[in-house]
C-alpha positions as CSV (number, residue, x, y, z in Angstrom):
1,M,93.4,43.1,100.6
2,N,91.9,44.3,103.8
3,K,90.1,42.2,106.2
4,R,86.6,43.4,105.1
5,N,87.2,42.2,101.5
6,W,88.3,38.9,102.7
7,I,85.1,38.6,104.6
8,K,83.1,39.4,101.4
9,A,85.0,36.9,99.4
10,G,84.4,34.3,102.0
11,I,80.7,34.9,102.1
12,T,80.6,34.7,98.3
13,I,82.3,31.4,98.4
14,V,79.9,30.1,101.0
15,I,76.9,31.3,99.0
16,L,78.2,29.5,95.9
17,T,78.9,26.4,97.9
18,L,75.4,26.4,99.5
19,F,73.2,27.5,96.6
20,I,74.8,27.7,93.1
21,I,76.6,24.4,93.1
22,P,73.5,22.4,94.4
23,F,71.4,24.4,91.9
24,I,73.6,23.3,89.1
25,A,73.4,19.7,90.3
26,I,69.7,19.9,90.7
27,S,69.3,21.5,87.2
28,K,71.4,18.7,85.8
29,H,69.0,16.1,87.3
30,V,66.0,18.1,86.3
31,A,67.2,18.2,82.7
32,I,67.8,14.5,82.7
33,Y,64.2,13.9,84.0
34,Q,62.8,16.3,81.4
35,I,64.6,14.4,78.7
36,Y,63.4,11.1,80.1
37,S,59.8,12.4,80.4
38,Y,59.9,13.8,76.9
39,F,60.9,10.5,75.3
40,V,58.4,8.4,77.4
41,D,55.5,10.7,76.7
42,S,56.2,11.3,73.0
43,I,56.6,7.6,72.3
44,H,53.5,6.7,74.3
45,D,51.4,9.4,72.7
46,L,52.5,8.3,69.2
47,T,52.4,4.5,69.5
48,G,50.2,3.7,72.4
49,L,52.7,1.1,73.7
50,N,52.7,0.0,77.3
51,K,54.1,2.9,79.3
52,Y,56.1,0.6,81.6
53,L,57.8,-0.9,78.6
54,I,58.6,2.5,77.2
55,Q,60.0,3.7,80.6
56,A,62.2,0.6,80.8
57,V,63.6,1.2,77.3
58,V,64.2,4.9,77.9
59,L,65.9,4.3,81.3
60,S,68.2,1.8,79.6
61,M,69.2,4.6,77.2
62,I,69.7,7.3,79.8
63,V,73.2,6.2,80.9
64,P,74.6,6.0,77.3
65,L,72.9,9.3,76.5
66,M,74.5,11.0,79.5
67,I,77.9,9.5,78.8
68,G,77.6,10.7,75.2
69,L,76.5,14.2,76.2
70,K,79.4,14.4,78.8
71,W,82.1,13.2,76.5
72,Y,81.0,15.3,73.5
73,F,80.3,18.6,75.3
74,F,82.6,18.5,78.3
75,S,85.8,16.9,76.9
76,P,87.1,19.5,74.5
77,I,90.7,18.4,74.9
78,N,90.2,14.6,74.5
79,K,89.1,14.4,70.8
80,K,88.8,10.6,71.0
81,R,86.2,10.9,73.8
82,R,84.4,13.6,71.9
83,Y,84.1,11.3,68.8
84,I,83.0,8.4,71.0
85,G,80.4,10.6,72.7
86,L,79.2,11.9,69.3
87,S,78.9,8.3,68.0
88,I,76.9,7.3,71.1
89,L,74.5,10.2,70.6
90,I,74.1,9.4,66.9
91,A,73.5,5.8,67.6
92,I,70.9,6.6,70.1
93,L,69.1,9.0,67.7
94,I,69.3,6.4,64.9
95,S,67.8,3.7,67.2
96,Y,65.1,6.1,68.4
97,N,64.0,7.0,64.9
98,F,64.2,3.4,63.6
99,S,62.1,2.3,66.5
100,L,59.5,5.0,65.8
101,Y,59.5,4.0,62.2
102,H,58.9,0.4,63.1
103,F,56.0,1.1,65.4
104,T,54.4,3.8,63.2
105,K,54.8,2.3,59.7
106,T,51.4,0.6,60.0
107,S,49.8,3.3,62.1
108,Y,47.5,5.8,60.5
109,F,46.7,7.9,63.5
110,A,48.6,9.0,66.7
111,F,47.5,7.2,69.8
112,S,46.7,10.0,72.2
113,K,45.0,12.7,70.1
114,G,44.3,10.8,66.9
115,K,46.5,13.1,64.8
116,V,46.7,11.9,61.2
117,L,49.9,10.2,60.3
118,K,49.2,9.0,56.8
119,W,48.0,10.5,53.5
120,Y,46.9,8.3,50.6
121,A,46.2,8.2,46.8
122,E,43.9,5.8,44.9
123,T,46.1,4.6,42.0
124,P,45.9,1.7,39.5
125,E,48.1,-0.2,41.9
126,G,45.6,0.3,44.7
127,I,45.9,2.5,47.8
128,R,49.3,4.1,48.2
129,F,50.2,5.6,51.6
130,F,52.6,8.4,52.4
131,D,53.7,10.1,55.7
132,A,53.0,13.7,54.7
133,P,50.5,15.6,52.4
134,G,51.5,16.2,48.8
135,Y,51.3,14.4,45.5
136,D,51.9,10.8,44.6
137,P,55.4,10.9,42.9
138,K,54.5,8.3,40.4
139,Y,50.9,9.2,39.3
140,G,50.8,12.9,40.3
141,I,47.5,12.4,42.2
142,E,47.0,14.8,45.1
143,L,47.1,12.9,48.4
144,K,44.1,12.8,50.7
145,Q,44.1,12.7,54.4
146,A,43.3,9.3,55.8
147,T,40.1,9.0,57.7
148,P,38.9,6.4,60.2
149,E,36.1,5.3,57.9
150,M,38.5,4.9,55.0
151,I,40.9,2.7,57.0
152,V,38.0,0.6,58.4
153,N,36.7,0.0,54.9
154,L,40.1,-0.8,53.5
155,E,40.7,-3.4,56.3
156,R,37.3,-4.9,55.8
157,K,37.9,-5.3,52.1
158,K,41.3,-7.0,52.7
159,R,39.6,-9.5,55.0
160,G,36.7,-10.1,52.6
161,M,34.2,-8.4,54.9
162,Q,32.3,-6.4,52.4
163,P,28.9,-5.0,53.5
164,R,26.0,-7.1,52.4
165,R,22.6,-5.8,51.5
166,M,20.0,-6.9,53.9
167,A,16.9,-8.8,52.6
168,Y,13.8,-8.6,54.7
169,N,10.0,-9.1,54.4
170,S,9.2,-6.5,57.1
171,I,11.3,-3.7,58.7
172,D,10.2,-5.0,62.1
173,E,12.5,-8.0,61.5
174,I,15.6,-5.8,61.5
175,E,17.6,-5.0,64.7
176,F,18.9,-1.5,64.0
177,F,20.7,-1.0,67.3
178,D,22.5,-3.3,69.7
179,S,20.2,-4.0,72.7
180,L,23.1,-3.7,75.2
181,T,25.3,-0.9,73.9
182,G,22.8,1.0,71.7
183,E,25.3,1.2,68.9
184,N,23.9,0.9,65.4
185,K,24.0,-2.4,63.6
186,V,22.7,-1.2,60.2
187,W,24.1,1.2,57.6
188,Y,22.2,2.7,54.7
189,Y,22.4,4.2,51.2
190,I,19.7,6.3,49.4
191,D,19.7,5.6,45.6
192,E,18.7,8.1,42.9
193,S,15.0,7.2,43.2
194,G,15.0,7.9,46.9
195,N,14.9,4.2,48.0
196,Y,16.7,3.1,51.1
197,E,19.2,0.2,50.8
198,L,20.2,-1.3,54.1
199,Y,23.5,-3.1,54.8
200,D,24.8,-5.2,57.7
201,S,28.1,-3.3,58.1
202,S,29.9,-0.1,57.2
203,G,31.7,0.2,54.0
204,I,31.5,1.5,50.4
205,H,28.4,1.1,48.3
206,P,29.3,-1.5,45.6
207,V,27.9,0.6,42.7
208,S,28.1,4.3,43.6
209,R,31.4,3.9,45.6
210,K,30.0,6.2,48.2
211,Q,30.4,5.8,52.0
212,L,27.5,4.0,53.7
213,K,26.0,5.9,56.6
214,P,24.9,4.6,60.0
215,V,21.2,4.7,60.7
216,T,19.8,6.9,63.4
217,E,16.5,6.7,65.2
218,E,15.1,9.5,63.1
219,L,16.2,7.8,60.0
220,V,14.5,4.5,61.0
221,L,11.2,6.4,61.3
222,Q,11.8,7.8,57.8
223,I,12.6,4.4,56.4
224,K,9.4,3.0,58.0
225,A,7.3,5.8,56.5
226,K,9.0,5.3,53.1
227,L,8.5,1.5,53.2
228,E,4.8,1.9,54.2
229,E,4.4,4.4,51.3
230,D,6.2,1.9,48.9
231,V,3.9,-0.9,50.1
232,R,0.9,1.2,49.5
233,R,2.1,2.3,46.1
234,K,3.0,-1.3,45.1
235,Q,-0.4,-2.5,46.2
236,E,-2.0,0.2,44.1
237,E,0.2,-0.6,41.2
238,A,-0.5,-4.4,41.6
239,L,-4.2,-3.6,41.8
240,K,-4.0,-1.4,38.7
241,I,-2.0,-4.1,36.9
242,E,-4.5,-6.8,38.0
243,Q,-7.4,-4.5,36.7
244,Q,-5.5,-4.0,33.4
245,R,-4.9,-7.8,33.2
246,Q,-8.6,-8.5,33.9
247,E,-9.7,-5.9,31.4
248,E,-7.3,-7.3,28.8
249,A,-8.4,-10.9,29.6
250,K,-12.0,-9.7,29.2
251,R,-11.2,-7.9,26.0
252,L,-9.5,-11.0,24.6
253,E,-12.4,-13.2,25.8
254,E,-14.8,-10.9,24.1
255,Q,-12.7,-10.9,21.0
256,R,-12.5,-14.7,21.2
257,K,-16.2,-15.0,21.6
258,A,-16.8,-12.5,18.8
259,Q,-14.5,-14.5,16.6
260,E,-16.2,-17.8,17.6
261,H,-19.6,-16.2,16.9
262,E,-18.4,-14.9,13.6
263,D,-17.1,-18.3,12.6
264,F,-20.5,-19.7,13.8
265,L,-22.4,-17.4,11.5
266,K,-20.1,-18.1,8.6
267,R,-20.5,-21.8,9.0
268,Y,-24.3,-21.8,9.0
269,L,-25.4,-18.8,7.1
270,L,-24.6,-18.9,3.4
271,T,-25.0,-15.1,3.1
272,R,-25.7,-12.2,5.3
273,S,-26.4,-9.6,2.7
274,F,-30.1,-9.7,3.4
275,I,-31.6,-6.8,5.2
276,N,-34.8,-7.2,7.3
277,N,-37.0,-4.6,5.7
278,S,-39.7,-3.3,8.0
279,E,-42.1,-2.7,5.1
280,S,-42.3,-6.4,4.2
281,Q,-42.1,-9.9,5.7
282,E,-38.7,-11.5,5.1
283,V,-39.0,-15.3,5.1
284,A,-36.4,-18.1,4.6
285,V,-37.3,-21.6,3.4
286,L,-35.5,-24.9,3.9
287,V,-36.7,-28.5,3.4
288,V,-34.8,-31.6,4.1
289,D,-35.5,-35.3,3.3
290,E,-35.5,-38.3,5.5
291,G,-31.7,-38.7,4.9
292,N,-31.2,-35.3,6.4
293,N,-30.2,-33.9,3.0
294,V,-31.3,-30.5,1.7
295,S,-34.1,-30.9,-0.9
296,Q,-33.1,-28.0,-3.0
297,D,-35.8,-28.5,-5.7
298,I,-38.8,-28.5,-3.4
299,T,-37.2,-25.7,-1.3
300,Q,-37.0,-23.4,-4.3
301,K,-40.5,-24.3,-5.5
302,I,-42.0,-23.5,-2.1
303,A,-40.1,-20.2,-2.0
304,L,-41.4,-19.2,-5.4
305,S,-44.9,-20.2,-4.7
306,V,-45.0,-18.3,-1.4
307,K,-43.4,-15.1,-2.6
308,N,-45.6,-12.1,-3.2
309,E,-45.6,-8.4,-2.8
310,R,-45.8,-8.7,1.0
311,L,-43.6,-11.7,1.4
312,N,-39.9,-11.6,0.4
313,V,-38.9,-15.3,0.4
314,V,-35.3,-16.7,0.0
315,S,-34.1,-20.3,-0.3
316,S,-30.4,-19.7,-0.1
317,L,-29.8,-18.4,3.5
318,F,-28.4,-21.6,5.1
319,T,-25.4,-23.8,4.4
320,D,-25.3,-27.6,4.3
321,S,-23.6,-27.5,7.7
322,F,-26.8,-25.9,9.1
323,V,-28.4,-29.3,8.5
324,S,-25.5,-31.7,9.0
325,D,-24.5,-30.2,12.4
326,G,-28.0,-30.5,13.8
327,I,-28.9,-26.8,13.9
328,F,-31.9,-27.4,11.6
329,E,-33.1,-30.2,13.9
330,G,-32.8,-28.0,17.0
331,I,-34.7,-25.1,15.5
332,F,-37.3,-27.5,14.1
333,R,-37.9,-28.8,17.6
334,G,-38.3,-25.3,18.9
335,D,-34.8,-24.5,20.3
336,A,-34.9,-20.7,20.6
337,N,-31.3,-20.4,21.6
338,E,-30.0,-21.5,18.2
339,V,-32.3,-18.9,16.5
340,K,-30.9,-16.2,18.7
341,K,-27.2,-17.3,18.2
342,L,-27.7,-17.1,14.5
343,E,-29.2,-13.6,14.9
344,L,-31.8,-14.5,12.3
345,S,-34.0,-11.5,13.2
346,K,-31.3,-9.3,11.5
347,Y,-32.1,-10.9,8.1
348,I,-35.6,-12.4,8.3
349,D,-38.9,-12.4,10.2
350,Y,-39.7,-16.1,9.8
351,V,-38.1,-19.3,8.7
352,I,-40.1,-22.1,7.1
353,L,-38.6,-25.5,7.9
354,G,-39.9,-28.8,6.4
355,K,-39.2,-32.4,6.7
356,K,-40.0,-34.6,3.7
357,I,-40.8,-38.3,3.8
358,V,-41.5,-40.3,0.6
359,I,-42.9,-43.8,0.6
360,F,-43.1,-45.8,-2.6
361,S,-45.4,-48.8,-3.3
362,E,-46.3,-51.0,-6.3
363,N,-49.9,-51.7,-7.3
364,P,-50.2,-55.4,-8.4
365,E,-53.3,-54.6,-10.3
366,L,-51.6,-51.9,-12.4
367,Q,-48.4,-53.3,-13.9
368,N,-45.4,-51.0,-14.1
369,V,-47.2,-48.3,-12.0
370,I,-45.5,-47.0,-8.8
371,T,-47.4,-45.1,-6.2
372,A,-45.5,-42.4,-4.2
373,K,-46.8,-41.0,-0.9
374,V,-45.1,-37.7,0.1
375,S,-45.5,-36.2,3.6
376,I,-44.0,-32.9,4.5
377,E,-44.1,-31.6,8.1
378,V,-43.8,-27.8,8.0
379,H,-42.9,-25.5,11.0
380,L,-43.2,-21.8,10.8
381,V,-40.6,-20.4,13.3
382,S,-40.3,-16.8,14.5
383,A,-36.8,-15.4,13.8
384,E,-37.1,-13.0,16.7
385,T,-38.3,-15.4,19.5
386,G,-37.4,-18.8,18.1
387,T,-40.9,-20.1,18.9
388,I,-42.9,-22.3,16.5
389,E,-45.7,-20.0,15.3
390,D,-47.5,-22.6,13.2
391,S,-47.1,-26.2,12.1
392,F,-48.9,-28.6,9.8
393,T,-48.3,-31.7,7.7
394,I,-49.1,-32.0,4.0
395,T,-49.6,-35.5,2.6
396,E,-50.1,-36.2,-1.1
397,T,-50.2,-39.4,-3.1
398,G,-49.3,-39.8,-6.8
399,A,-48.5,-42.6,-9.3
400,G,-46.0,-43.0,-12.1
401,F,-44.1,-45.5,-14.1
402,S,-41.0,-44.9,-12.0
403,K,-40.2,-43.6,-8.6
404,D,-38.8,-40.3,-9.9
405,A,-41.8,-39.8,-12.1
406,A,-44.2,-40.5,-9.3
407,E,-42.3,-38.1,-6.9
408,E,-42.0,-35.5,-9.6
409,I,-45.8,-35.3,-10.0
410,L,-46.2,-34.8,-6.3
411,L,-43.5,-32.2,-6.1
412,E,-45.3,-30.1,-8.7
413,R,-48.5,-30.2,-6.7
414,I,-47.4,-30.0,-3.0
415,P,-45.6,-26.6,-3.1
416,N,-48.9,-24.9,-4.1
417,V,-50.7,-26.6,-1.2
418,I,-48.0,-25.6,1.3
419,S,-47.9,-22.0,0.0
420,Q,-51.6,-21.7,0.4
421,K,-51.4,-22.9,4.0
422,I,-48.6,-20.5,4.8
423,L,-50.3,-17.6,3.1
424,N,-53.4,-18.3,5.2
425,T,-51.2,-18.2,8.3
426,F,-49.8,-14.8,7.4
427,I,-53.2,-13.5,6.5
428,R,-54.5,-14.5,9.9
429,R,-51.7,-12.5,11.4
């Protein structure tokens, strides 16, 4: 080899010494740093553990890792060292994966970017989680990707923190947003009727099983408008119900009064088959004695004696209760209200009411002869107005061998006298 070649060889050796060997050494250290950085960053991004703790653990593993790499890759002759190096590497990998399993088995999302780490299925056993998408191997249910809302609801349920529906008298009582942070403090659900249900926390609606939504400022305005509309509608419905209630109460009251009036008429009018004929004068007659008992005999006789082609007279319009309950006495005194309550104008034009008083005496000069003095006070009452149109008293005296005989003689004579007086009254009209 000539001198020139030796010079070239020497230069090459110098270059290798100055550049290649340091480069190899530097590359070796760069590779170590990259491995170190990879483990530190990946563990931190995945778990969110304190970075200083991760660095300490990784640094403690660098020396065994480098020994394992050196003995496995750079000791081809010494098999024992190669096996030991491989064992070290495997042990490090196992420890690494077990550590990640331990720190991520309860994690649902990656720390740095929020990457989903769990998928789930709702099964009869509850929520079952898996580390990859697919199907539940036991139930065959397709897995769903875990969401932050789903995990929050699950944890709240485990802790017994179910959302509670808010009760309020006015929407102004509700604090929808935190006064410091501005974050919403109320969640809502809209039912099938379009009504807003408000809840104090996020979660699942207890009936529909749908996710509750956080309120927004725009939604608060919508809720206020809806509540105002509901209040107005409820007030209208309440007013309508009250009107219906009042109308029903009025109807029932009218029905009750009508029934009471019907019972009133049935109690005091023996019949209502009479019709007040405009072509004739309809007159009813009733006479009572001093014991407030109906004198049926003289009542019928007066009716028969008064009746003619112009006067249609009846003696069977009133019941005994008409007298015993004081209705007779009220009309006899001129109480027009009783006349109107009985609606007498529907059946008659006038009513003739009489009160009979009988006084018996014995004449000592005439043995076995009894004198009877009968007085009948008669009132002619208008059935339309209830006013007393005419009144008079008839007094007759008669004698007989008994009280009945003496009274009988008078009762044969008195009706004719009364009828004449009544007829004269009608003639004057």
